[in-house]
C-alpha positions in Angstrom: -6.7 -17.0 -27.9 -8.8 -13.8 -28.7 -11.3 -12.7 -25.9 -14.0 -10.4 -26.8 -13.6 -7.0 -25.4 -16.2 -6.2 -22.3 -18.8 -3.7 -22.8 -18.8 -0.4 -20.5 -21.8 -1.7 -18.5 -19.2 -4.7 -18.0 -16.5 -2.7 -17.0 -18.3 -0.5 -14.6 -19.4 -3.6 -12.5 -16.1 -5.0 -12.4 -14.9 -1.7 -11.2 -17.5 -1.3 -8.7 -17.1 -4.8 -7.8 -13.1 -4.4 -7.1 -14.1 -1.4 -5.3 -16.9 -2.6 -2.8 -14.5 -5.7 -2.1 -11.8 -3.0 -1.1 -14.1 -1.1 1.0 -14.1 2.0 -1.3 -17.7 3.6 -2.3 -18.0 6.4 -5.1 -19.9 9.6 -4.9 -22.6 10.0 -7.7 -20.5 12.3 -9.8 -17.6 9.6 -9.5 -20.1 6.9 -10.4 -20.8 9.2 -13.6 -17.0 9.5 -14.1 -16.6 5.8 -13.6 -19.1 5.4 -16.5 -17.7 7.6 -19.0 -14.1 6.6 -18.5 -15.2 3.2 -19.2 -17.3 4.2 -22.2 -14.3 6.4 -23.6 -12.2 3.6 -23.5 -14.5 1.1 -25.3 -15.6 3.7 -27.8 -11.8 4.8 -28.5 -10.6 1.6 -29.4 -8.4 1.4 -26.2 -9.8 -1.2 -24.2 -7.9 -4.3 -25.7 -4.8 -2.4 -25.2 -5.4 -1.4 -21.5 -6.2 -5.2 -21.1 -10.0 -5.4 -20.8 -11.1 -6.5 -17.2 -7.8 -5.4 -16.1 -8.4 -2.0 -17.1 -11.5 -1.9 -14.9 -9.2 -3.2 -11.8 -6.5 -0.5 -12.7 -8.9 2.2 -13.1 -10.0 1.6 -9.4 -6.4 1.2 -8.1 -5.3 4.3 -9.5 -8.5 6.0 -8.3 -8.0 5.0 -4.7 -4.4 6.0 -5.3 -5.3 9.6 -6.3 -7.5 9.6 -3.6 -5.0 8.6 -0.8 -2.6 11.3 -2.1 -5.7 13.9 -2.1 -6.4 13.1 1.5 -2.8 13.1 2.7 -2.3 16.5 0.9 -5.7 18.0 2.9 -4.5 16.3 5.9 -0.7 15.8 5.8 1.3 14.4 8.8 -0.8 15.9 11.7 -4.4 15.9 10.4 -7.0 12.6 10.9 -8.6 12.2 8.0 -12.7 10.8 8.5 -13.5 7.5 7.7 -15.9 8.8 4.5 -13.0 10.5 3.5 -10.4 7.6 3.3 -13.5 5.5 1.5 -15.1 8.0 -0.8 -14.0 8.5 -4.3 -14.9 11.5 -6.1 -14.9 12.7 -9.6 -11.6 14.2 -10.0 -9.9 10.5 -8.9 -11.8 8.7 -11.5 -10.6 11.3 -13.9 -7.1 11.5 -13.1 -6.7 7.9 -12.9 -8.0 7.6 -16.3 -5.9 10.1 -18.0 -3.0 8.6 -16.0 -3.9 5.1 -17.4 -4.7 6.3 -20.9 -1.4 8.5 -21.3 0.2 8.0 -24.7 -2.2 4.6 -25.3 -2.9 4.2 -29.2 -6.4 2.9 -29.9 -6.0 -0.8 -31.7 -8.6 -0.4 -34.1 
């Protein structure tokens, strides 16, 4: 069975929905990085290899994990991060996650 690839707009909606369900929010710059990542994945012919809708979910999960490491590095074992720090994704979180997901992946076109 062959499923058509999602558009960048659809991927952004999926990712935002997933993030919202987790209680995470994007800065304006992170929103732009999310859109750019989805456009790159589709435009570079990577989206089918990356799993189409699964890509949006995995990008969201990885971005949150990158954020968690960033917050931990900032506060270590002794500091207490604010609610905003533990729920807000920055552009670097998204771009780092995209790089991790696409490292070594070849286009299918």
